[in-house]
N, C-alpha and C positions, 0 to 999 in steps of 0.2 A: 939809945934804945930805936930800933926799927920798928916801926907801927904802922897799921894797915886800917882800911874802914870798908863799912859794909855799908851801901845804899841801895833803896829801893823804893817802888811803890806797891801798894796792895789793894786788889781789887776783886770783886765778887763774879760769879760765871758769865755774868751779861757783859763784863767789862766796866761796870760802875766802880768808882774809888770808894774807898771805906775807910773813913777816920775812925780814930781810937782803938786800933788795933794793937795790942800788944806784941811787940816783936823781940823775941829773946836769941841772944846768939851765944851758943855754948863751945867754948874752945877745947876740942875733942882732947888734946894730951893733957891739959891742967884741970878740967871741969869749972874753970872762971867763966862766968856769965855776965852779959852785959845787955841792959834790956832798953828800948824804947816804944813811943807811944806813935802812932802815925797821926800826922797832922789834919788838917781840914782839907788835903787834895789828896791824902792816902800815902804820903811822903813819909820815909824815916831816914835817919842815919845813925850810922854807929861808927865814932870815930875813935883814933887812938887805941883800936885794938892789938894784941899780940899775935905776929904773923905766927900762920899754922891753919890748920883744916879747922872748919869750923862746923856745927849743926845748927840751922836757923828755924824757929819755931815761932809760928804765927796763930795767935790765939784772939777771939771775941766771942762772947756768949751769943749762940743761935747759929753759929758757924763750925763746921768741922775744923778741928786744929789740924794744921798742916805742918809738916817737918820734912826740911829740906838737908841732905846730907852732902857732905863732899865740898862745902863751898870753900873757896881757898881766896882770901882778900891779898891784893896787891901790897909789897913793902913799899918802906920809904914813905910812907902817908898818903899814897895814891888810893883810892877810892875804887872799891869793887861793885860796880853796878849790878845788884841783885835781879835787876829788871822787875817782872811783876809778878808778885805772888799771889794766887789766886784760892780765894777762901770759896768753900760751897757749902751752903745753907744745911745746917744739920737737919735731919728728916724729922726730930722732935720739935723743931720750932714752928 
């Protein structure tokens, strides 16, 4: 079976890295989800994903949830570098 991966770094609006962010990738066609938590350097990795389009959600209390659509990881185990996802502090925090 051909697989793919998504990896990236989560930061705030000032560029500071954010640990402990929940990152969820949802396969658009099947609804299957995979979740990772960012490490102390704000990095996450979602390996062994089914090939196809994904929606990637980043969540952390005190920040606005971010949803990115149209993410297409590369096949054959190649990693799609999602780059830097930016979370913005929620006005309620």
